[in-house]
C-alpha positions in Angstrom: -0.1 0.0 0.0 1.5 3.3 -1.4 2.1 6.2 1.2 -0.9 7.6 -1.0 -3.5 5.7 -0.2 -3.3 5.1 3.3 -3.1 8.9 4.0 -6.9 8.2 1.4 -7.7 6.2 4.1 -7.1 8.3 7.1 -8.4 11.3 5.6 -11.6 9.3 6.0 -10.9 7.1 9.1 -10.1 9.7 11.6 -13.3 12.0 11.3 -15.1 8.5 11.8 -12.8 7.5 14.6 -13.8 11.1 16.1 -17.5 10.3 15.5 -17.3 7.1 17.6 -15.5 8.7 20.6 -18.2 11.2 20.8 -21.1 8.5 20.5 -19.3 6.8 23.4 -18.8 9.7 24.7 -21.9 10.7 25.1 -23.4 7.7 26.3 -21.1 7.9 29.3 -22.5 11.1 30.2 -24.2 11.2 33.6 -26.2 13.8 34.9 -24.6 17.1 36.3 -25.9 17.2 39.2 -25.5 14.2 42.4 -25.8 13.4 45.7 -22.7 14.8 47.2 -20.9 16.5 44.3 -21.8 18.9 40.9 -20.0 17.8 37.4 -18.8 20.7 35.0 -17.4 19.4 31.7 -17.4 21.2 28.6 -20.3 21.1 27.0 -20.8 18.5 24.0 -21.9 21.1 21.8 -17.8 22.4 21.5 -16.7 18.5 20.4 -19.6 17.7 18.2 -18.6 21.1 15.9 -15.0 19.8 16.4 -16.4 16.5 14.8 -18.4 18.1 12.4 -15.4 20.0 11.3 -13.0 17.1 11.2 -15.8 15.4 8.2 -16.2 18.5 6.5 -12.0 18.4 6.1 -12.3 15.2 5.3 -15.1 15.5 2.5 -12.4 18.3 1.1 -9.4 16.5 1.3 -11.0 13.4 -0.4 -12.0 15.1 -3.0 -8.5 17.2 -3.8 -6.5 14.3 -3.3 -9.1 13.1 -6.1 -8.9 15.8 -8.5 -5.2 15.5 -8.1 -5.1 12.0 -9.1 -7.3 12.9 -11.7 -5.1 15.9 -12.7 -7.0 18.5 -12.4 -4.2 20.1 -10.4 -0.5 19.6 -11.4 0.5 18.5 -8.3 0.6 15.0 -6.2 -2.3 14.0 -4.3 0.6 13.4 -1.6 0.9 17.4 -0.7 -3.0 17.9 0.3 -3.5 14.9 1.8 -0.7 15.5 4.1 -1.9 18.9 5.5 -6.0 17.4 5.5 -4.4 14.8 8.1 -2.1 16.8 9.5 -5.3 19.2 10.4 -7.9 16.4 11.4 -5.3 14.5 13.3 -4.7 18.1 15.1 -8.4 18.4 15.8 -9.1 15.0 17.3 -6.4 16.1 19.6 -8.6 18.6 20.6 -11.4 16.7 20.9 -9.8 14.2 23.2 -8.4 16.9 25.0 -12.1 19.1 25.3 -13.8 15.1 26.0 -11.2 14.9 28.9 -11.4 17.5 30.8 -13.3 18.0 33.8 -14.1 19.9 37.4 -15.6 17.6 40.4 -16.2 20.4 42.8 -17.2 18.2 46.6 -18.3 20.1 49.8 -15.2 20.7 51.0 -12.7 20.2 47.9 -12.6 19.7 44.4 -10.9 17.7 41.6 -9.5 18.9 38.4 -9.1 16.2 35.8 -7.4 18.2 32.8 -6.8 17.8 29.6 -3.7 15.7 29.5 -1.9 14.8 32.7 -3.4 13.1 36.1 -6.0 14.8 38.1 -5.3 17.1 41.3 -7.3 17.2 44.1 -7.5 20.7 46.1 -9.5 21.4 49.2 -11.0 24.8 49.6 -8.9 25.3 52.7 -5.8 25.2 50.6 -6.8 27.9 47.9 -4.8 31.1 48.2 -5.4 33.1 45.4 -7.8 33.0 42.2 -7.4 35.5 39.8 -9.3 36.1 35.9 -6.6 35.0 33.0 -7.2 36.2 29.7 -8.1 32.3 27.3 -6.4 30.9 25.2 -9.5 30.7 23.1 -10.1 34.8 22.6 -9.6 38.5 24.2 -13.1 38.6 25.6 -12.8 35.3 27.5 -11.3 34.8 30.8 -10.4 31.4 32.5 -10.1 31.1 36.0 -6.9 30.1 37.8 -6.5 29.1 41.3 -3.4 29.1 43.5 -3.1 26.6 46.5 -0.7 26.2 49.1 2.5 24.2 48.0 1.5 23.2 43.8 1.1 24.5 40.6 -2.0 26.4 39.8 -4.9 24.9 38.7 -6.6 27.2 35.0 -10.2 26.3 35.2 -12.0 27.1 31.4 -13.9 29.7 30.9 -15.9 27.0 28.6 -16.8 25.9 31.7 -19.6 27.3 34.0 -17.2 29.1 36.2 -19.7 31.7 38.1 -21.6 28.7 38.8 -18.4 26.8 40.1 -17.3 30.0 42.5 -20.2 29.9 44.5 -20.2 26.1 44.7 -16.2 26.8 45.7 -17.9 29.8 48.3 -13.9 31.1 48.5 -14.6 34.7 47.1 -12.1 36.0 49.4 -9.4 34.5 47.5 -11.0 36.3 44.2 -8.8 38.8 43.0 -10.0 41.9 41.0 
């Protein structure tokens, strides 16, 4: 199997993989409010939008590669296929990050499961400072950075219901600004 055929299979298979991940993630999502804790996660609309973009880019990449193969464009199909596959891999990593990120708020502590890495448990009494910081998603959005005793700060994404989470934390004395 040639490298071009491998890329053609990937440009079709990666969006399908993303939709299967979406389906499985939607099947295991439970209620946000539990008896002893609240779970805050990124809305499924975000990951579904990324999966939809992957599907569109896969179709566009397949058609562009096919047109290059027919000679409509004067380049080998390898170049556009490599671009579209790399774009799709990037979006797939973003989907994994969005589906994984979660904050579980209990009565006296919270557990933050970051996009990549190990979960962190932060006791509310150990919070020394909380500050609003610019989000990676845009200049008008704000994330919340939580500093605790003897640990690296944790960033709570603006894609969560941060205001509701602040009410649950009940540590407005540590909030700057």
